[in-house]
matplotlib code that plots the C-alpha trace (Angstrom):
import matplotlib.pyplot as plt

x = [10.5, 12.6, 11.3, 14.2, 17.9, 20.1, 23.5, 26.0, 25.1, 27.8, 26.1, 23.2, 21.2, 17.7, 16.3, 18.4, 20.9, 23.5, 23.2, 26.1, 24.7, 27.3, 29.6, 26.9, 25.8, 22.1, 20.8, 17.6, 15.2, 13.9, 11.4, 12.4, 10.7, 12.9, 16.0, 15.2, 15.0, 18.3, 20.5, 22.6, 23.0, 26.0, 24.1, 20.3, 17.5, 15.2, 11.9, 11.9, 9.3, 10.6, 9.0, 9.3, 8.6, 9.3, 12.4, 13.6, 13.8, 13.7, 14.1, 12.3, 13.3, 11.5, 12.6, 9.4, 7.2, 4.2, 5.5, 6.2, 2.6, 1.3, 3.5, 2.2, -1.4, -0.7, 0.8, -2.1, -4.3, -4.5, -2.4, 0.0, 3.3, 6.2, 7.8, 4.5, 4.0, 7.5, 6.7, 3.5, 5.5, 8.2, 5.7, 4.2, 4.6, 3.0, 0.6, -0.5, -1.0, -3.1, -5.1, -5.7, -7.0, -9.1, -10.7, -11.2, -9.0, -8.8, -7.1, -4.2, -3.6, -3.8, -1.0, 1.4, 3.4, 2.1, -1.3, -4.3, -7.9, -9.0, -6.1, -6.6, -10.3, -9.4, -6.8, -9.4, -12.1, -10.0, -8.1, -10.3, -12.1, -9.0, -7.0, -9.8, -9.9, -6.1, -6.1, -3.3, -1.5, -0.7, 2.0, 3.8, 5.0, 6.0, 3.5, 5.5, 4.7, 3.0, 2.6, -0.9, -1.0, 0.4, -2.2, -4.9, -3.6, -3.5, -7.1, -8.2, -6.4, -8.0, -11.4, -10.7, -9.5, -6.6, -3.3, -2.1, -5.4, -5.7, -2.2, -3.0, -6.3, -4.5, -1.8, -4.5, -6.2, -2.9, -2.2, -5.6, -5.0, -1.8, -3.0, -5.9, -6.3, -6.3, -10.1, -10.4, -8.1, -10.1, -13.4, -12.2, -10.5, -13.7, -15.6, -13.1, -12.7]
y = [118.0, 119.6, 122.6, 122.9, 122.2, 124.8, 123.7, 122.7, 119.9, 117.3, 114.8, 115.1, 112.4, 112.5, 110.5, 111.8, 114.3, 114.5, 117.9, 119.1, 121.2, 122.3, 119.4, 116.8, 115.1, 114.4, 111.8, 113.2, 111.6, 114.1, 114.2, 114.7, 118.1, 119.2, 117.7, 119.8, 123.0, 122.4, 120.5, 123.5, 124.8, 124.3, 125.5, 125.0, 125.0, 122.0, 121.8, 118.6, 115.9, 113.5, 110.1, 107.6, 103.9, 101.0, 100.1, 103.5, 107.2, 108.9, 112.5, 113.7, 117.1, 119.6, 122.7, 124.5, 124.5, 124.0, 120.8, 119.6, 120.4, 118.5, 115.5, 115.4, 115.6, 112.7, 110.4, 111.1, 109.0, 105.4, 103.2, 106.0, 105.8, 108.2, 106.4, 106.5, 110.1, 110.9, 109.0, 111.0, 114.3, 113.0, 112.1, 115.7, 119.1, 119.8, 122.2, 119.5, 116.9, 119.3, 120.4, 116.7, 115.9, 119.1, 118.4, 114.7, 113.6, 109.9, 108.8, 111.3, 110.1, 106.4, 106.9, 107.3, 104.2, 102.4, 104.0, 101.9, 102.9, 102.4, 104.4, 107.2, 107.4, 107.3, 110.0, 112.3, 111.5, 112.2, 115.2, 117.0, 119.3, 119.9, 121.0, 123.1, 125.0, 125.5, 126.7, 126.5, 129.4, 127.2, 125.6, 128.9, 130.2, 133.7, 135.7, 136.9, 139.9, 138.3, 139.7, 140.3, 137.1, 135.0, 136.4, 135.6, 132.1, 131.5, 132.6, 130.3, 127.4, 128.2, 128.2, 124.6, 125.0, 123.0, 125.0, 124.2, 125.0, 128.2, 129.3, 128.7, 130.7, 133.6, 133.7, 134.3, 136.9, 138.8, 138.9, 140.6, 143.2, 143.2, 146.1, 144.2, 144.2, 140.9, 141.0, 141.8, 138.8, 136.5, 137.5, 137.1, 133.8, 132.4, 133.1, 131.0, 128.1]
z = [-75.6, -78.4, -80.4, -82.9, -83.4, -85.1, -86.1, -88.8, -91.2, -90.7, -93.1, -95.6, -97.3, -98.8, -95.8, -92.9, -91.7, -88.9, -87.3, -85.2, -82.4, -79.9, -80.6, -80.4, -83.6, -83.8, -86.3, -87.6, -90.1, -92.7, -95.6, -99.2, -99.0, -96.2, -97.9, -101.0, -98.9, -97.0, -99.4, -100.4, -96.8, -94.4, -91.4, -90.8, -88.3, -88.1, -86.2, -84.3, -83.6, -81.0, -81.2, -78.4, -78.9, -76.7, -78.7, -80.1, -79.5, -82.9, -84.0, -87.1, -88.5, -90.7, -92.5, -91.6, -88.5, -90.7, -92.1, -88.5, -87.5, -90.5, -89.7, -86.1, -87.4, -89.8, -87.2, -84.9, -87.2, -86.3, -88.6, -89.6, -87.9, -88.1, -91.1, -93.1, -92.1, -93.5, -96.6, -97.1, -96.8, -99.1, -101.9, -102.3, -100.8, -97.5, -99.2, -101.7, -98.9, -96.8, -99.9, -100.8, -97.3, -97.0, -100.5, -99.9, -102.7, -101.8, -105.1, -104.7, -101.1, -102.2, -104.7, -101.8, -101.1, -98.1, -98.1, -99.1, -99.7, -96.1, -94.6, -97.2, -96.2, -92.5, -93.0, -94.7, -92.2, -89.1, -90.4, -92.9, -90.4, -88.3, -91.3, -92.7, -89.4, -89.4, -93.1, -95.6, -93.9, -91.0, -93.2, -93.4, -90.0, -91.0, -93.1, -96.1, -98.3, -101.3, -104.8, -106.0, -108.2, -105.3, -103.0, -105.5, -106.0, -102.2, -102.0, -104.8, -103.2, -99.9, -101.7, -102.7, -106.3, -107.7, -107.5, -111.0, -112.7, -110.7, -111.7, -115.4, -115.1, -113.2, -115.9, -118.5, -116.3, -115.7, -119.5, -120.1, -117.4, -115.3, -113.1, -111.4, -107.6, -105.8, -105.6, -109.3, -110.2, -108.0, -109.4, -113.0, -112.2, -110.5, -113.7, -115.7, -113.2]

ax = plt.figure().add_subplot(projection="3d")
ax.plot(x, y, z, "-o")
ax.set_aspect("equal")
plt.show()
């Protein structure tokens, strides 16, 4: 029903905002990830997921369209409602959540408040293939010009390697030869991973 709201932030809190759009204040639930991206802004654009239940009509807002898509994928899983979906997105970055699901990291997902072993397994089972097809780039809506190390890191994460480990390996590769191409960096990093 709503794609996004663009307006003035009348009130900000880690869990919700009131966004003034044309003189109407919309109470919008947000994740901590979104809060960290908009906390210093006066004006912002939030991508909206409108959830209708028997007893409530609720707006959930996200700083990026990719986070909104991930939220909607999460709540499509049986047993995960909007509040749990928001909790999942507040516990880690959307990239980390998507990577954990794609790589089947049950323990990382279980660490999220409100997610037990069965729910974590169901989440992976139902979303793993869907998120693999979409790829990590589905989380970023506008392709941005990346530096060579960033491009290499993105490729390694897409291949299923841990982001933090890949960053460390790439830093050592860059120190040995800072003029490598993306392909060269990836090849050297793969030998060390």
